[in-house]
N, C-alpha and C positions, 0 to 999 in steps of 0.2 A: 501885351497886357492880359491879365487873367480875367476869367469869368467866374463869379462866385455862385455856388449852389449851396443853400442851407437846408440840411435834412434833419428833421426831428425823428430820432430813431429809438425812442424808448420801447422796450419790449421786443419780443421775437419778430413781430411783423415789421418793426422799425429796422432791425438789422437786415431783414430780407430786402427792405427798400434800398438799403445801402448797396447790397450785393447786386440787386437788379440794376441800379443806376450805374455801377461800375461796369457791369456787363454791357449795358447799352452804349456807354462811352467807348468801351473796347471795340464794339462793332463799328464805331465811327473812326477808329484808327488811333484812339488815345492809348498811351501806355502809362502804367502806374510808375510814378517817379519817387514814391515814398509815402510814409505815414509819420505824422508828428502829433504832438499833443500840446494844446495851448500855444503859448508864445506871444509875440507882439504883432500887431497889424502891419506896422511899417516894414518889418523884416519879411513878413509873409508876402505882402504885395510886391516888395522889391525883388524877392526871389522869382516871382512870376513875371517880372519884366526883364530879366537878364538874358533870356534866350535870344538867339539871332533869328533872322527872317527864315532861315532854312532848317531850324530845329524841328524835331518831331513833335507831334501833339502829345501833351503830357497831362496827367491828372494827379493831383496831390490830395491826400486825405488828411484832414485835421480833426483828430479826436479831441473831445473835451473842449469844443470851441467856445464854451461859456467863459473859459479862462481868458479869452482875448478881450472881453469887455465890449462896450459899444463901439461901433465902427466910426472912425474919425471922418468928419465931413471933408477934411482937406484931401483925403485919399480918393474921393469920388471920381475925379477925372481919370484915374488910372484903372478904372474898371471897364471891362468890355462886355458886349452882348453875346448872344449865341454865335458860335463859330470861332471863338478865340482859340489860340494854339495852346493855352494853358487854362485848365479848369481846376478850381480849388473846391473840394467838397468839404463843407463845414458840418461836422457832426455834433448836433445838440441833443440834450436829453429832454428839453422842453422847448416850446415854440419861441424862437428868437426874434420875432418881428419887432419887439420894442427896442431891440439893440441897433436898429437901422432907421435913419431919418426917412421921412416919406419920399423924398426925391431919390434917395439911394435905393429904396426898395424896388424901384422900377428896373434896376440893373442887377437884381439878385433873384435867382430862382428859388422859391421856397417850396419844399415838399415835405410831406409827412405821411406815415403809414395810415391807410384808411381814408385819406382825403388829400387834397392838394390845394395850396394857396397860391398856385401860379396865377398870375394875372391872365385874363381871357386872351390877350394877344400873344401870350407865351404858350398857352395850352396846346396849340396845334403843333408847335415845334417839339414840345415834350412828347406828344403822341408819336410823331414821326421817329423820334429817337428811341422810344419804347419799341416801336415796330421793328426797327433795325436790330435791336437787341434780341428780338424774338424770331428773327429771320423771316419776317412777314413783309411783303411788298405792299405798302399802303400809299395810295395816291394823295396828293394835296387836298383834293375835294373830299376824299374819303375821310382824311384826318379832320378836316374842317367840320364835316357832318357830325362825326363822333364827338368832337370837342364842344359842339353846340348843344348836343343832346344829353351828354353824360359828363359828370365831373368827379366821380369816385374812381380812383385808380384801380380798385379791385374789379369794378364793373367793366372798366375800359380794358383791363388785361383779359378778362373773361371773353369779352366781345371780340377782341383781336385774335385770341386763340381759336374761337369758333369760326370767325371769318377766314382765318389763315388756313384752317383745315379744309374748309369748303373750297377756297380759291385754289388750293394745291399748287402754289407757285405762281399763279397768275396775279396780276395787280388788283388790289381791292379798291374799287372805285366808289364814288359817292352813291351811285345807283345801287350798287351791291349792298352797301351799308344800309341804305334806305329800305331795300326789299327784304333783307334778311334779319337785320337787327331791330327794326322798328315796325315790321309787319308781323304781328304776333302769330297769325295763322301760319305763314310760311316758316317762321322760326320754329314753331311747334312741330310742323311737319318734318323739318330736317332733323329735329331731335328724335322724333319717332323712327325715322328711317335708320339713323345711326344706332338707336337702341335695339331695333330688330336685328340688324346685322351683327351686333356684338352680344346679343343674347341677354340684355338687361331687362328682365321680365317686368319688374316694378315700374320702370320708366316707360316701357311699351304701353302698359295699360293706363298709366297716368296721363300720357300724351293723348291716348286714344279717347279718353273721357272728354277731353277738351275739344278734340277734332270732331267728335260726334255732334257737337252743337251746330255744325255746318249742315245745311239742307241736303247737299249732294255728297255722296261718297266717291264720285268719279275722280276728283282731283287726287285723292289719296290712292285710289286704285292705280291710276296712271303713274304716280310718283313711285309707288312700291314696285311696280312692274319694271320701270326704267332702272331702279336701283339694283334689282336682282338679275336683270338681263345679262350683264357681263358674267355673272356666276354661271349662267346656262352655257355660255360659250366656253368658259374655263373648264366646265365639267364635260362638255362634249368633245372639246379639242385640247386636252391637257398638254399634248406634245407641242402645240403651237406657242404656248406661253402668253404672259400678260402683255408684252409689247405688241404682239399680233392682234390681240383682242382690243387693245386701246386704239390701234390703227383702224381696224375694221369698223368699230362702233363710234369712232371719233369722240372718245371720252377722255377726261382728265385722269390723273393718277388717283385722286381721292375716291371716286366711285369704284375704281378697280380694287383699291385697297379694301373698301367696305365689302365688296363681293367676295374677296378672299376670306374676310372675317366670317361672312355668312356661311361659306363652304366649310369652315372649321366647326360650325355649330349645328348645321342642318345637313342631312344627307342630300346629295345632288339630286336624287329622284324626288325628294320632298320639295325642293325648290322648283324643279320642273313642273310638278303637280300644282304648286302654288301659282306659277306663272300661267299655266293653262287655265286654272280657275279664275284668275284675275281677268284674262282675256274674255272668258265666258261671262263673267259678272259685268264687265264693261258693256258687252253687247246687250245683256238683259236690261241694264239700266236705261237703255234707250228704247225699250219696248214695254209692253204691259206685264212682262214677267219679272220686273225689277225686284230684287231682293234687298236692296239698300244696305244699311249698316249691319243687319243681321247676317247677311250672306258674306260680307267682308270678314266679320269676326269669326265665322265658322271656318273660312279658309285659313285665317291666321292661326286659329287654335290647332287645326290639324297639322300644320307645318311645325308649330312650336312643340307639339307633343312628340313629333318624330325626332326632334332634336335631342330628346332625352335618351333615345335608344341608339344614337349614332356611336 
Protein backbone atom coordinates (compact mmCIF):
# COMPACT_ATOMS: atom_id res chain seq x y z
CA UNK A 1 0.00 0.00 0.00
CA UNK A 2 1.28 3.50 -0.78
CA UNK A 3 2.32 6.36 1.46
CA UNK A 4 1.12 9.80 0.34
CA UNK A 5 3.24 12.92 0.65
CA UNK A 6 1.67 16.22 -0.46
CA UNK A 7 4.15 18.96 -1.47
CA UNK A 8 3.23 22.58 -2.07
CA UNK A 9 5.85 23.58 -4.64
CA UNK A 10 5.01 27.00 -6.03
CA UNK A 11 8.11 29.05 -6.88
CA UNK A 12 11.79 28.13 -7.07
CA UNK A 13 11.97 27.18 -3.39
CA UNK A 14 9.08 24.78 -3.90
CA UNK A 15 10.78 22.98 -6.76
CA UNK A 16 13.90 22.69 -4.60
CA UNK A 17 11.74 21.07 -1.93
CA UNK A 18 10.66 18.45 -4.48
CA UNK A 19 14.26 17.72 -5.48
CA UNK A 20 15.36 17.54 -1.85
CA UNK A 21 12.52 15.16 -1.00
CA UNK A 22 13.39 12.90 -3.92
CA UNK A 23 17.06 12.92 -2.88
CA UNK A 24 16.14 11.99 0.68
CA UNK A 25 13.95 9.11 -0.51
CA UNK A 26 16.72 7.92 -2.84
CA UNK A 27 19.03 7.77 0.19
CA UNK A 28 16.47 5.42 1.79
CA UNK A 29 16.59 3.12 -1.21
CA UNK A 30 13.60 4.34 -3.19
CA UNK A 31 13.83 4.39 -7.00
CA UNK A 32 11.77 6.69 -9.20
CA UNK A 33 9.15 4.72 -11.08
CA UNK A 34 7.77 7.54 -13.16
CA UNK A 35 6.01 10.90 -13.36
CA UNK A 36 2.34 11.43 -14.16
CA UNK A 37 -0.05 14.36 -14.23
CA UNK A 38 -3.48 14.44 -12.70
CA UNK A 39 -5.50 11.25 -13.20
CA UNK A 40 -7.90 9.48 -10.86
CA UNK A 41 -7.42 8.55 -7.21
CA UNK A 42 -8.62 4.99 -7.62
CA UNK A 43 -6.17 4.22 -10.43
CA UNK A 44 -3.30 5.92 -8.58
CA UNK A 45 -3.87 4.02 -5.32
CA UNK A 46 -4.46 0.76 -7.18
CA UNK A 47 -1.12 1.10 -8.97
CA UNK A 48 0.54 1.52 -5.60
CA UNK A 49 -0.99 -1.75 -4.36
CA UNK A 50 0.03 -4.00 -7.24
CA UNK A 51 3.64 -4.68 -6.18
CA UNK A 52 4.59 -7.98 -4.59
CA UNK A 53 6.16 -8.40 -1.17
CA UNK A 54 9.66 -8.53 -2.70
CA UNK A 55 9.37 -5.53 -5.02
CA UNK A 56 11.88 -2.70 -4.71
CA UNK A 57 10.88 0.51 -2.99
CA UNK A 58 9.45 2.97 -5.47
CA UNK A 59 8.48 6.63 -5.58
CA UNK A 60 6.03 8.09 -8.07
CA UNK A 61 5.68 11.83 -8.72
CA UNK A 62 2.26 13.20 -9.60
CA UNK A 63 2.43 16.71 -11.06
CA UNK A 64 -0.73 18.82 -11.14
CA UNK A 65 -2.22 16.86 -8.24
CA UNK A 66 -5.04 19.43 -8.00
CA UNK A 67 -6.60 17.64 -10.99
CA UNK A 68 -7.20 14.57 -8.79
CA UNK A 69 -9.76 16.49 -6.74
CA UNK A 70 -10.67 15.66 -3.11
CA UNK A 71 -9.36 12.37 -1.73
CA UNK A 72 -12.18 9.78 -1.48
CA UNK A 73 -12.89 8.63 2.09
CA UNK A 74 -13.42 5.07 0.85
CA UNK A 75 -9.73 4.79 -0.11
CA UNK A 76 -8.41 5.68 3.36
CA UNK A 77 -7.86 2.01 4.41
CA UNK A 78 -5.42 1.57 1.52
CA UNK A 79 -2.99 4.22 2.75
CA UNK A 80 0.12 3.35 4.72
CA UNK A 81 2.31 5.28 7.17
CA UNK A 82 6.09 5.84 6.98
CA UNK A 83 8.09 2.87 5.72
CA UNK A 84 5.76 1.92 2.88
CA UNK A 85 7.33 0.26 -0.15
CA UNK A 86 5.53 2.73 -2.42
CA UNK A 87 5.62 6.52 -1.93
CA UNK A 88 3.46 8.84 -4.01
CA UNK A 89 4.62 12.47 -4.10
CA UNK A 90 1.65 14.68 -4.87
CA UNK A 91 2.80 18.03 -6.29
CA UNK A 92 0.41 20.94 -5.63
CA UNK A 93 0.66 24.60 -6.52
CA UNK A 94 -1.23 25.67 -3.40
CA UNK A 95 -1.86 24.13 0.02
CA UNK A 96 -4.09 21.03 -0.49
CA UNK A 97 -5.18 20.46 3.13
CA UNK A 98 -8.85 21.12 2.34
CA UNK A 99 -8.81 18.23 -0.15
CA UNK A 100 -8.33 15.65 2.63
CA UNK A 101 -10.72 14.76 5.45
CA UNK A 102 -9.40 15.28 9.01
CA UNK A 103 -8.88 11.57 9.68
CA UNK A 104 -7.14 11.06 6.35
CA UNK A 105 -4.73 13.96 7.01
CA UNK A 106 -3.12 11.84 9.72
CA UNK A 107 -1.90 9.46 7.01
CA UNK A 108 -0.58 12.13 4.65
CA UNK A 109 2.72 13.99 5.00
CA UNK A 110 2.20 17.66 4.13
CA UNK A 111 5.23 19.76 3.21
CA UNK A 112 5.78 23.16 1.70
CA UNK A 113 8.77 25.39 1.01
CA UNK A 114 9.67 27.60 3.93
CA UNK A 115 7.50 25.74 6.40
CA UNK A 116 6.11 22.33 7.20
CA UNK A 117 2.64 21.22 8.16
CA UNK A 118 3.82 17.81 9.26
CA UNK A 119 2.11 16.73 12.42
CA UNK A 120 4.43 16.86 15.47
CA UNK A 121 4.58 13.06 15.62
CA UNK A 122 5.77 12.96 12.00
CA UNK A 123 8.40 15.69 12.24
CA UNK A 124 11.08 13.48 13.78
CA UNK A 125 10.81 10.96 10.93
CA UNK A 126 10.97 13.76 8.39
CA UNK A 127 14.15 15.05 10.01
CA UNK A 128 15.78 11.63 9.99
CA UNK A 129 14.92 11.27 6.30
CA UNK A 130 16.35 14.72 5.59
CA UNK A 131 19.54 13.82 7.44
CA UNK A 132 20.00 10.65 5.39
CA UNK A 133 19.63 12.66 2.21
CA UNK A 134 22.35 15.02 3.48
CA UNK A 135 24.63 12.09 4.45
CA UNK A 136 24.47 13.19 8.09
CA UNK A 137 24.28 10.64 10.92
CA UNK A 138 21.53 11.92 13.20
CA UNK A 139 20.46 9.97 16.29
CA UNK A 140 16.85 9.57 17.38
CA UNK A 141 17.32 11.84 20.39
CA UNK A 142 19.13 14.41 18.24
CA UNK A 143 16.22 14.45 15.78
CA UNK A 144 13.71 14.67 18.64
CA UNK A 145 15.55 17.65 20.12
CA UNK A 146 15.63 19.52 16.80
CA UNK A 147 11.99 18.68 16.06
CA UNK A 148 10.95 20.09 19.40
CA UNK A 149 12.90 23.33 19.09
CA UNK A 150 12.60 24.19 15.37
CA UNK A 151 9.85 23.84 12.77
CA UNK A 152 11.16 25.78 9.78
CA UNK A 153 12.76 23.48 7.16
CA UNK A 154 15.27 26.14 6.16
CA UNK A 155 16.48 26.47 9.73
CA UNK A 156 16.52 22.71 10.19
CA UNK A 157 18.58 22.22 7.02
CA UNK A 158 21.02 24.92 8.14
CA UNK A 159 21.41 23.36 11.60
CA UNK A 160 21.92 19.88 10.16
CA UNK A 161 24.55 21.20 7.78
CA UNK A 162 26.40 22.95 10.62
CA UNK A 163 26.14 19.97 12.96
CA UNK A 164 27.18 17.57 10.20
CA UNK A 165 30.33 19.58 9.45
CA UNK A 166 31.23 19.67 13.12
CA UNK A 167 30.52 15.96 13.70
CA UNK A 168 32.64 14.97 10.67
CA UNK A 169 30.98 11.58 10.27
CA UNK A 170 30.25 10.96 13.92
CA UNK A 171 26.67 10.50 15.15
CA UNK A 172 24.92 13.75 16.08
CA UNK A 173 23.43 13.15 19.53
CA UNK A 174 20.89 15.09 21.55
CA UNK A 175 23.65 16.49 23.75
CA UNK A 176 25.54 17.72 20.70
CA UNK A 177 22.42 19.43 19.37
CA UNK A 178 21.79 21.05 22.74
CA UNK A 179 25.36 22.24 23.17
CA UNK A 180 25.96 23.55 19.66
CA UNK A 181 22.59 24.60 18.29
CA UNK A 182 20.96 26.13 21.34
CA UNK A 183 23.97 27.40 23.31
CA UNK A 184 24.46 30.74 21.55
CA UNK A 185 27.94 31.31 22.95
CA UNK A 186 29.32 27.95 21.77
CA UNK A 187 27.62 28.28 18.41
CA UNK A 188 29.09 31.75 17.91
CA UNK A 189 32.53 30.48 18.93
CA UNK A 190 32.41 27.69 16.32
CA UNK A 191 31.37 30.22 13.69
CA UNK A 192 34.32 32.42 14.66
CA UNK A 193 36.82 29.54 14.41
CA UNK A 194 35.55 28.50 10.97
CA UNK A 195 35.55 32.12 9.76
CA UNK A 196 39.16 32.60 10.90
CA UNK A 197 40.38 29.43 9.18
CA UNK A 198 38.61 30.26 5.93
CA UNK A 199 39.55 33.95 5.97
CA UNK A 200 36.04 35.44 6.15
CA UNK A 201 37.06 38.79 7.66
CA UNK A 202 33.59 40.29 8.08
CA UNK A 203 32.28 37.24 9.90
CA UNK A 204 35.40 37.09 12.10
CA UNK A 205 34.81 40.56 13.53
CA UNK A 206 31.04 40.16 13.64
CA UNK A 207 31.38 37.05 15.82
CA UNK A 208 34.12 38.68 17.87
CA UNK A 209 31.90 41.62 18.80
CA UNK A 210 29.40 39.19 20.33
CA UNK A 211 32.05 37.04 22.00
CA UNK A 212 33.62 40.09 23.66
CA UNK A 213 30.51 40.38 25.82
CA UNK A 214 31.91 37.50 27.84
CA UNK A 215 33.95 38.48 30.90
CA UNK A 216 36.89 36.17 30.14
CA UNK A 217 38.83 35.78 26.89
CA UNK A 218 40.31 32.45 28.02
CA UNK A 219 37.68 30.10 26.46
CA UNK A 220 38.25 31.66 23.02
CA UNK A 221 42.04 31.65 23.48
CA UNK A 222 41.93 27.92 24.23
CA UNK A 223 39.51 27.18 21.38
CA UNK A 224 41.56 29.05 18.77
CA UNK A 225 44.80 27.42 19.90
CA UNK A 226 43.23 23.96 19.67
CA UNK A 227 41.85 24.78 16.22
CA UNK A 228 45.21 25.86 14.74
CA UNK A 229 47.30 23.26 16.59
CA UNK A 230 46.96 20.67 13.77
CA UNK A 231 48.20 23.34 11.35
CA UNK A 232 51.43 23.62 13.37
CA UNK A 233 52.05 19.88 12.97
CA UNK A 234 51.19 19.99 9.26
CA UNK A 235 53.66 22.85 8.83
CA UNK A 236 56.44 21.23 10.86
CA UNK A 237 56.02 17.71 9.48
CA UNK A 238 54.59 18.07 5.97
CA UNK A 239 56.01 14.71 4.91
CA UNK A 240 53.99 12.86 7.57
CA UNK A 241 50.60 13.85 6.15
CA UNK A 242 47.17 14.43 7.61
CA UNK A 243 46.50 10.85 8.72
CA UNK A 244 49.57 10.94 10.97
CA UNK A 245 48.53 14.31 12.46
CA UNK A 246 45.02 13.05 13.11
CA UNK A 247 46.41 9.96 14.84
CA UNK A 248 48.94 11.85 16.97
CA UNK A 249 46.51 14.56 18.10
CA UNK A 250 43.49 12.24 18.28
CA UNK A 251 41.30 14.65 16.31
CA UNK A 252 38.48 14.23 13.82
CA UNK A 253 38.62 15.04 10.11
CA UNK A 254 36.87 18.41 10.36
CA UNK A 255 39.47 20.18 12.58
CA UNK A 256 42.17 18.83 10.26
CA UNK A 257 40.30 20.17 7.24
CA UNK A 258 40.01 23.61 8.86
CA UNK A 259 43.73 23.61 9.68
CA UNK A 260 44.50 22.98 6.02
CA UNK A 261 42.23 25.91 5.15
CA UNK A 262 44.15 28.10 7.61
CA UNK A 263 47.50 27.12 6.03
CA UNK A 264 46.16 28.19 2.63
CA UNK A 265 45.43 31.69 3.96
CA UNK A 266 48.16 32.40 6.50
CA UNK A 267 51.91 31.68 6.42
CA UNK A 268 52.94 28.74 8.58
CA UNK A 269 55.23 31.03 10.60
CA UNK A 270 52.37 33.45 11.26
CA UNK A 271 50.25 30.60 12.66
CA UNK A 272 53.20 29.46 14.78
CA UNK A 273 53.61 33.01 16.13
CA UNK A 274 49.87 33.17 16.83
CA UNK A 275 50.00 29.87 18.73
CA UNK A 276 52.95 31.09 20.82
CA UNK A 277 51.14 34.35 21.50
CA UNK A 278 47.99 32.51 22.60
CA UNK A 279 49.99 30.38 25.04
CA UNK A 280 51.58 33.52 26.49
CA UNK A 281 48.24 35.31 26.67
CA UNK A 282 46.66 32.35 28.45
CA UNK A 283 49.41 32.43 31.09
CA UNK A 284 49.11 36.22 31.55
CA UNK A 285 45.35 35.98 32.04
CA UNK A 286 46.02 34.01 35.21
CA UNK A 287 48.36 36.69 36.59
CA UNK A 288 48.34 40.42 37.23
CA UNK A 289 49.69 40.96 33.68
CA UNK A 290 46.36 40.06 32.03
CA UNK A 291 45.82 41.77 28.64
CA UNK A 292 42.24 40.59 28.12
CA UNK A 293 40.42 41.11 24.83
CA UNK A 294 42.87 43.83 23.73
CA UNK A 295 45.76 41.38 23.75
CA UNK A 296 43.72 38.76 21.87
CA UNK A 297 42.68 41.22 19.16
CA UNK A 298 46.30 42.35 18.72
CA UNK A 299 47.45 38.76 18.13
CA UNK A 300 44.57 38.14 15.73
CA UNK A 301 45.26 41.32 13.74
CA UNK A 302 48.96 40.49 13.28
CA UNK A 303 48.18 37.03 11.95
CA UNK A 304 45.43 38.26 9.63
CA UNK A 305 47.68 41.03 8.28
CA UNK A 306 50.32 38.42 7.38
CA UNK A 307 47.72 36.53 5.39
CA UNK A 308 47.63 39.30 2.83
CA UNK A 309 51.32 38.87 2.04
CA UNK A 310 51.33 35.06 1.65
